[in-house]
ZAMARGU-4260 file (C-alpha; in steps of 0.2 Angstrom, whole numbers, plus 5000, padded with zeros to 4 digits):
<rodrens>
0) 4462/3770/5810 | 4476/3777/5820 | 4482/3759/5822 | 4485/3758/5803 | 4497/3773/5803
5) 4515/3767/5799 | 4508/3749/5795 | 4513/3741/5780 | 4498/3733/5770 | 4498/3723/5754
10) 4487/3730/5740 | 4475/3716/5744 | 4474/3720/5762 | 4471/3738/5758 | 4457/3735/5746
15) 4449/3723/5758 | 4449/3736/5771 | 4442/3749/5760 | 4428/3736/5755 | 4424/3732/5772
20) 4423/3750/5778 | 4412/3755/5764 | 4400/3740/5766 | 4398/3741/5785 | 4399/3760/5786
25) 4386/3765/5772 | 4370/3754/5775 | 4352/3760/5774 | 4356/3777/5767 | 4343/3788/5758
30) 4350/3798/5744 | 4341/3811/5733 | 4347/3815/5716 | 4343/3815/5697 | 4344/3799/5687
35) 4356/3800/5672 | 4362/3787/5660 | 4348/3774/5665 | 4352/3757/5657 | 4341/3743/5660
40) 4349/3726/5655 | 4342/3710/5647 | 4345/3702/5664 | 4333/3714/5673 | 4346/3724/5682
45) 4346/3743/5681 | 4361/3753/5680 | 4361/3772/5681 | 4370/3787/5688 | 4363/3797/5702
50) 4368/3815/5702 | 4366/3833/5709 | 4373/3849/5703 | 4390/3845/5710 | 4393/3826/5711
55) 4388/3810/5703 | 4389/3791/5708 | 4386/3775/5699 | 4372/3765/5705 | 4364/3748/5702
60) 4347/3741/5707 | 4347/3722/5705 | 4333/3712/5697 | 4327/3706/5714 | 4323/3724/5720
65) 4316/3732/5704 | 4299/3725/5707 | 4297/3736/5722 | 4298/3752/5710 | 4281/3756/5703
70) 4287/3766/5688 | 4301/3764/5675 | 4314/3777/5679 | 4320/3789/5665 | 4333/3802/5662
75) 4330/3817/5673 | 4319/3809/5686 | 4321/3816/5703 | 4321/3801/5715 | 4326/3796/5733
80) 4334/3779/5734 | 4338/3769/5748 | 4353/3757/5748 | 4370/3753/5753
</rodrens>
């Protein structure tokens, strides 16, 4: 990252760098938290918020993976999720 100091980037270059850093640097994580705002869609995807007492992140489980879960998540469920 030091090589980026004083380097002029376009907005597209910056967003591409952020995307690449997040996709390559955060893979196969296990995160524990509480499910909030669980929203299954008609297409089969599950959208929800994963939160703890201090923070929250938006999450999605795509239709191709929901079959791996042997329960239907609901508000307040404490879970450990694996993803990227």
